[in-house]
N, C-alpha and C positions, 0 to 999 in steps of 0.2 A: 393582808400581809405586805409589808413594805419591801421595796426592791432590795434594800440592804439585807433584810432577813432572808429573802429568797436567794440572793447571791451567796450568803454565808452557808445556808443549808445545802444549796446545790454543790458548792465547793467541797463542803464536808462530806456529802454523799459520794461524790466522785472519788475523792481521796480514800474514803472508807472502803468503797468497793475495790479500789485498786490495792490497798493494803491487805484487805481480806483475801483477795485472790492470790496475792503474792505470798501471804502466810500459808494458805492452803497448799500452794505449790511447794513451798519449802518443806512443810510437814510431810506431804505426800512423798517427795523424793527422798527425804531423810528416812521415813518409815521403810520405804522399799529398799533403799541401799543398805540399811542396817539389817533388814530381814534377809536379804541376799547374802550379806556378809556372814550372818549367823548360820545360814543354811550351809554355806561353804565350810564353815568351821565344823559343823556336825558331820559333813561328808569327810572331812579330813580326819576327824576322830574315828569315824566308821572304818576308813581305810587302815588307820594305824591299829585299831582293835583287831581287825580281820588279819592283818599281817602278823601281829604279835601272837594272836590266838593260834593261828595255824603253825607258827613257828614253835610254839610251846607244845602243841599236840603232836608234833612230829618227833618229839623227844621219846626215846625208848624207855627211859627210866621213869617209873611211876612217881617216885619221890620228886624227881626233877619236874615232872608235869604238874604235880600238886604245888610245888614251890612257885612254878611259873604262873599258875592261876592266881595265887595269892598276890604275886607281883602285879598281874594284870588288873586285879580288882582295885589295887591301890593306885595303879597308873591312870585309869580312865576317870577317876573322880576329880575332874578339874572344872566341870560345868555344873551350874545349879540344877539340882534335882535330875541329874543325868541318869539315863537308863540305856543299856546296850543289850541287844539280843542278837545271837547268831543262829541262823536257821540253815540246816543242811539241805540237800537236794530234795528230801522228802518233806520239807517244811517242818522238821522237828527242831525244837530248841536245843542246841548243843552248848550254848553258853548264854547266861543271863545274869545281869547284875543291876541293882537299882530298884526303883519302885515297881510294883506289880503292873504289868502292861494293861493300858486302858484303850489300846488301839481298837477301834471298831472295824468290823469287816476285815479282819487280818488276812484271811486267805485271798481276798480280792486285791488287797494292798500288795501282798507278796507276788501275785501274778503280774501286777503292773510293773513291779520292780524287775522281775525276770524278763518281761517283754521290752521294757524301755532302758534297763540298765540302772536307772535311778529314779527316785520319786520323792516328792516333798508334800507333806500334809501340814497345814496350819491349824492349830487348835486354839481354843480360847485361852486368854490370859498369857499371851505371848509364848505359848509352848509350840515347838515344832518337832515333827517326827520326819526323819529322812530314812530312805531305804537305798542300800547300795548293793549291787550284784558284784561279788568278788569271785573271780575264777581261779581255781587251783588245778594244776595239771595232774596231780596225784589223787586228790580227794574230791574232785568235782567242784561244782559251783555252790557258793554259799551266799546267803542274803544277810547282810548286816543291817539291823534296824537300830538307829540311835535316836534318842529323844531327850530334849532338855528344855528348860525355860530360859528365854532370853531376858534375864533380869536386868542386865545393863541397859538394853534398849528400852525396856519398860520404864526404868528410872529416867534415862535421858530424854525419852519422848514425853514423859510427864513434865519434866523440867522445861522442855521446848514448848509444850502447850501453855504452860504457865507464863513463860516469857512472852510468847506471841500474843496471848490474850491480854496480858498487862500492857504490852506495847501498843496493841490496837486500841484499848480503852484510853491510854494516855494520849495516843495520837488523835483520837476523836476529840478529846477535850482541847488539846493544843490547836488542832485544825479549826475547831468551832470558834475558839477565842480569836485565833489569828485571822480566820475568814471574816468574822464580824468586824475586826479592826481594819483590815485591808479593804473590805467593801465600803466601810465608812470613808476611808481615805479616797477611794476611787469615786465615790458619789459626792464628795465635798464640793467640787465645782457645780454639780447639779443643785446642791443646797444653796450655794451663793446665787445661782441663776434664779431659783425660786424666790429668794429674798428680794432680788433686784426687780423681778417681774411684779411681785406684790407691791413694791413701792412706786410703780409707774401708774399714773392716773391719766385721765383725759386732758388734764391741764398741763402735763409735762411730757407729752409724747416725743419731745425732742431727745429725751434720755435714751441711751443705748446700753446693752449688756456688755460687760467688761471681759467676757470669756471667749470672744469671737476671734482672737488673733492666733489660735493654735491650729494644729493639724488633726486633732483627734475628733471623735464623734461629738463630744460635748461642745467643742468650738464650732463644729459644723452646725449643730442645733442652734447655738447662740447666734451664729451668722444668719441663719434662716429667720430666726425670730427678729433680728435687727432689720432684715429686709421687710418683714411683715410690719414692723413699726414704721419703717419709711413709708410704706403704702398707706398705713392708717393715718400717719401724720399728714400726708398729702390729701387724703380723703377728708379728714377733719378740717384742714385748712380750706379746701375747696368748698366744703359744706358751709363753713362759717361765712366765707366770701359770698357764696351763692345766696344764703339767707339774708345777709346784709344788703347785697345789691338788689335782690328781689324785693325786699321790703322797701327799699328806696324807690324802685321803679313802680311798685304798686301804689305807693303813697301819692305819687304825682296825679294819676287819673282820679284816685279817690278824693284827693283834695279839690280837684276841679269839680267833680260831681257835687261834693258837699257845698262848695262855694256857690255854684250856680243855683242849687236848690234853695240855699239860704237867701240869696238875692231875690229869687222868685217869690219867696214867702214873706218878704218885707211888707209892712203895712202901708202900701200905697198902690194905687191903681196903675196898671200897665196896659199898654195897647196890645192887641193880639199879635202884632209883629214882634214886639219885645218878648212876649211869652214864647213865640215861635223860635226866636233866636236862643232863648235859654234852653228850650227843649233840644234844639239842634246841637248846642254845645254839650249838653248832657249826653246826647246820643253819641257824639264823637268820642267823649271821654269813656263811655261804656264800651264802645267798639275797641278803643285802645286797650282798655282793661281786659276785654275778651281775647284779643290777639296776644297780649302778654301772658295771660293765663294759659292759653293753648300752647304757646311756646314753652312755658315752664313744664307743662304736662308732657310735651314731646321730649324734652330733655330728660325728664325722669324715666320715660318709657325707653328711650335710647340707652339709658344707663343700666337697664335690667340685665339679668343673667342671660347670656346668649342662648343657653339651652332652653329658656322659657319663651323665646321669641319664635313664632312659627315662620319657617322659611320655605319658599316655593321657587319654582323656575320663573324668573322675571325677564322679559325682553326689554332691555334698556332703550332700544330705538323707539319702541312703542311708548314707553314711559316718558321719553324726551318729547315726543309729539304731544302727549297729554299735558306735560308741564308747560310746553310752549303755548298751547292754547289757553291755559289758565293764566299765565303771565300776561299775555296780550289782553285778556279780559280785565285784569287788574290795572294794567298800564297800557292803555290803548295807543298812546303816542310813542311807545318804545318799539324800536325795530330790532328784531332778533332773527338773525340768519342761521340756518341749520346746515351743517356739513357732515355728511355720512361717508366715511371711508370704508373700503372693503377690508374685512378681517384678514390678518396675516396668519400664515401657517396652514395646518391641515383644515380641510373643509369641516365646518361645524353643522350639526343638525339644526341648531337654533342660533343664528348669528346674534352677537351682542347679548347673549343670555348669561345670567348669573343666578346663583342661589341666594335669595334674599327675601326681605319683607317688603312687599310692594308699597305699602303705605309709608313706611319710613324712607325708602329710597325716593319716592315721589316728593316727600317733604324736603329731602336734601337737594333734589334738582330745583325745586321751587325756590328754596332759599338762595341758591347760587345765582339763578337767573334773575330773581327779583332784586338782589343786591346790585347786580350789574346794571339793571334798568334804573334803579334809584340813583346810583352814583354816576350815571351817564346823562342825566337830564341836561338839556341845553347843548349836547354834543351831536354833531352831524353824523359821526361814524357809527355804524350799527354795532350791536352786540353779536358776537359770533360764538355759537355753540357747536363744537366739533366732536363727533363721536367716532372713536377709533377702536380697532381691535387687534393690538399687537399679540404676539404668540402667548397664549395662556392668560391674557388680561383683557379687560374692557375699560376704556378711559373716556371720560367726558372732560373736555377743555372748554372753559367759558372765558372769552376775552372781551374786555371793554376798553374804551378810550376815555374813561372818566377821570375823576380827580386824583385817583391813586392815593398812596400813603407812604410815609417814611419807613425806614428799616426798623426803627424802634417800635412804631405802631404795628408793623407787620408781625413782629414777634409776639404781640399780645392779642392778636385777633381771635385766638381760640379761648381766651378768658371770658367767661360769661359776663355780659353787660358792659364789656369794654367798647368804648366809642372813640375812634380816632379823631384828633383835633380837626382834621380837614373836612369831616363829614358830620360834625355835631349839629349842623343846621338841617341835615337830612333826617326825616322821620324814621324812627327805628328804636330797637331796644338792645341791640348788641348780643342777641342770642342765636342769630342765624348760623354763623360759622361754627360756634361751639357745638350747636346741635348737629350740624353736618359732620363735624369731626367725630362725634360720638357715634353717629350712624355708620360712618365708614369703619370705625374701629369694631363695631358690632358685627360687620360683614367681612372682617378680615382685610379691609382695604385701607386706604389712606387718602388724605387731602393735602395738597401743597398749594401755597399761595406765593405768587411773584408779583411785586408791585413797585412802581416808581412814582413818586409824587409828581402830579401833573401829566403823567403819561399812561395812566390806566392801570388795570389790574388783570392778572390771569390766574384763574383757579382751576386746578386739575384734580379730578376725582378718579382714583385708580382702584379697580375692583378685580378680584380673581374671576376668570371666566368659568362658567359651569362646565363640568366634564361631560364629554359627549357620551 
């Protein structure tokens, strides 16, 4: 079922229930008000009949009494199918006119009237019977029972039922059609959004939805979708750049491998020393290819969903010592000084501890320290790695006095495979800092780079400290 149909049906159902309840309330109050009005009319007739009857029976002349009874019989016939009976104190009928009495349990009814002073009985087909106790100082108490059919209410209520039923049915039709129309009007922006979304493909992710400039829920949805398109466009652009640059970087060592092997297989005899040189070149190219592949795999791993990366309590001071040892093994001529400052703030159970993945954090430390060593070759000043613990944070600052870089190059250091002009002669692939940035992002931290051409570079890794 479409949203349009569901909205139209829900709107029609709500209005239908409202109108139905309203109609029932109107009919109920109309029925009860007319019934009470007719009851009061019967009581008024009963009082008049009692008064006239007693006035006539008090006459001494028999002819006058007979004439008065004839007048009374003509007088009371103003209500449909009216019947009037007058009962004396012994419950004997002393006056009766109209249809034969059908009142069931008459004695009990008369007792109720004498006890309460008045009583009303509702009978089928809009007939009512009322009883009224009429007191006379000379002749005692009388009970006047009047009965009639409320034909006017029957007709009016039948007409009211017809009008209400017809009105309800007409309202259902009008509300259904109107609800369908207005639901279509309300959902028209959604239909335009669907059409625009269907027209967006991977080749034109730069397009955006046109309904995002309002304040309603549809505009909010369009704005969120445009934000999603922004992220997708960035991800697709990064993926294309990554694939292009990775292909270029992988092609270089593969070309060297193929060239060296083709040279070695040429139809001419070579000395063992020449074959050894070919094998050494091939081995260097294979190692380069291995390092590049490992870097690409680490970038892919660092880009994973954070919820899928196992995190444990990691001591960064111990991790820095491990990275320091590995860097000195790779670069024996590089001097790296370590500086450990006391953590600031409340005492911590595990100083310099963070929640993280040890392998990824070790890779980030190695990348920063190794870059500092590579770009400081030929400089007498040592590389300084300072570990600090400000309140709620753990920071590693690595400073070198190497070649540095320009501001334009510094702004692109987190782009995979980017190499600054000043360090193109230094071996590398341009994936160390991008990988480190992804690792920091995965751990809720950040990496900042400050550099000046010819005056060295400072890299700061900032991570949230583990809660005690």
